[in-house]
C-alpha positions in Angstrom: 16.7 20.0 66.2 13.8 19.6 64.4 10.6 21.8 64.2 7.0 21.5 65.0 6.3 21.9 61.5 8.7 19.3 60.9 7.7 16.6 62.8 3.6 17.4 61.6 5.2 17.4 57.6 7.1 14.3 58.4 3.7 12.5 59.7 2.1 13.7 57.0 4.4 12.1 54.4 4.1 8.9 55.8 0.5 9.0 56.3 0.1 9.9 52.6 2.9 6.7 52.0 1.1 4.4 54.0 -2.4 5.9 52.1 -1.0 4.9 48.7 0.7 1.4 49.6 -2.6 0.4 51.4 -4.6 1.7 47.8 -1.8 -1.0 45.6 -2.9 -3.8 48.2 -6.2 -3.0 47.8 -6.0 -2.9 43.8 -3.1 -6.0 44.2 -6.0 -8.1 45.6 -8.4 -9.8 43.0 -12.1 -8.5 43.5 -14.8 -11.7 44.1 -16.1 -11.5 40.5 -12.5 -11.2 39.2 -11.6 -14.7 41.1 -15.1 -16.4 40.4 -14.1 -15.1 36.5 -10.8 -16.9 36.8 -12.0 -20.1 38.6 -14.5 -20.4 35.8 -11.7 -20.0 32.9 -10.0 -22.2 35.0 -12.5 -25.0 35.3 -13.1 -24.6 31.3 -9.7 -25.2 30.7 -9.4 -28.3 32.4 -12.5 -29.4 31.2 -11.0 -29.2 27.8 -7.8 -30.6 28.3 -9.4 -33.5 29.6 -11.5 -34.1 26.9 -8.6 -34.2 24.3 -7.0 -36.5 26.9 -10.3 -38.8 26.7 -10.2 -38.3 22.9 -6.7 -39.6 22.6 -7.5 -42.4 25.0 -9.9 -43.2 22.7 -8.3 -43.1 19.5 -5.4 -45.3 21.4 -7.7 -47.7 22.3 -9.0 -48.3 19.0 -6.0 -48.8 17.4 -4.9 -51.1 19.6 -7.6 -53.2 19.7 -7.5 -53.2 15.5 -4.1 -54.3 16.2 -4.7 -57.2 18.2 -7.5 -58.3 16.1 -5.0 -58.8 13.4 -2.4 -60.5 15.8 -4.8 -62.9 16.9 -5.7 -63.3 13.1 -2.1 -63.9 12.3 -1.3 -65.9 15.5 -4.2 -68.5 14.8 -3.2 -68.3 10.5 0.3 -69.6 12.5 -1.3 -72.3 14.0 -3.2 -73.8 11.2 0.0 -73.3 8.6 1.9 -75.3 11.0 -0.5 -77.6 11.5 -0.5 -78.3 7.6 3.4 -77.7 7.7 2.7 -74.7 4.8 6.5 -73.6 5.1 6.0 -70.6 2.7 2.9 -69.4 4.8 4.1 -69.7 7.9 7.8 -67.7 6.7 4.8 -65.5 5.2 3.2 -64.8 8.8 6.2 -64.9 11.2 7.3 -62.3 8.8 4.0 -59.9 9.5 4.6 -60.0 13.2 2.7 -63.7 14.0 4.1 -64.8 17.0 6.5 -67.8 17.1 5.3 -68.9 20.7 1.6 -68.6 19.9 -1.1 -71.5 21.4 -4.2 -73.0 21.0 -7.3 -73.8 22.6 -5.8 -77.1 24.1 -2.4 -74.9 24.9 -0.7 -76.5 22.3 2.1 -74.2 20.7 2.5 -73.6 17.0 6.3 -75.6 17.1 4.3 -78.4 19.1 1.2 -78.5 16.4 3.9 -79.0 13.4 6.1 -81.3 15.4 2.4 -83.8 16.1 2.4 -82.8 12.2 5.1 -84.5 11.2 6.3 -80.9 9.8 9.8 -80.7 11.6 11.1 -78.6 9.4 8.4 -76.0 9.8 9.0 -77.0 13.6 12.9 -75.8 13.6 11.5 -72.5 11.6 9.3 -71.8 13.9 11.8 -72.2 17.3 14.8 -70.7 15.4 12.1 -67.5 14.8 10.9 -67.9 18.5 14.7 -67.7 19.7 15.7 -64.7 17.8 12.8 -62.8 19.4 12.6 -64.1 22.8 15.7 -65.0 23.8 17.1 -62.4 26.5 20.6 -62.1 25.1 20.1 -63.5 21.7 22.7 -65.9 21.9 21.1 -68.0 19.7 20.8 -66.9 16.3 19.1 -68.8 13.0 21.0 -69.4 10.2 17.5 -68.0 8.2 17.9 -71.1 5.5 13.8 -71.2 4.2 
């Protein structure tokens, strides 16, 4: 059996361990000031990330607007070239990325504009390019006889 002295020593050791654990727990808890500093740092990091994202979005939108403006000019020039029957210009504009299915303000496609101008060779060229670009399975392949 344990003596009274051994039991007292055991209680004292348990109390010391308990105090040590409490001290560790207190040290592990962040101080309220540290929480506030960490919160401010986190807010600053989030703001910086949001600012960087907004800059990337702005750059993308500017790039897209320039691309959109360029595409509109190409499409309008394609309609004009189709109306005049200028085969070389139509080929050049289609190679630059003009949309062969573009429509004018009356809703007429470049293909129809060329047909109404009696430019069947230009109309067939536009139709062939539209088939190449927009047919879902690309079954129709034009013979590219420019």
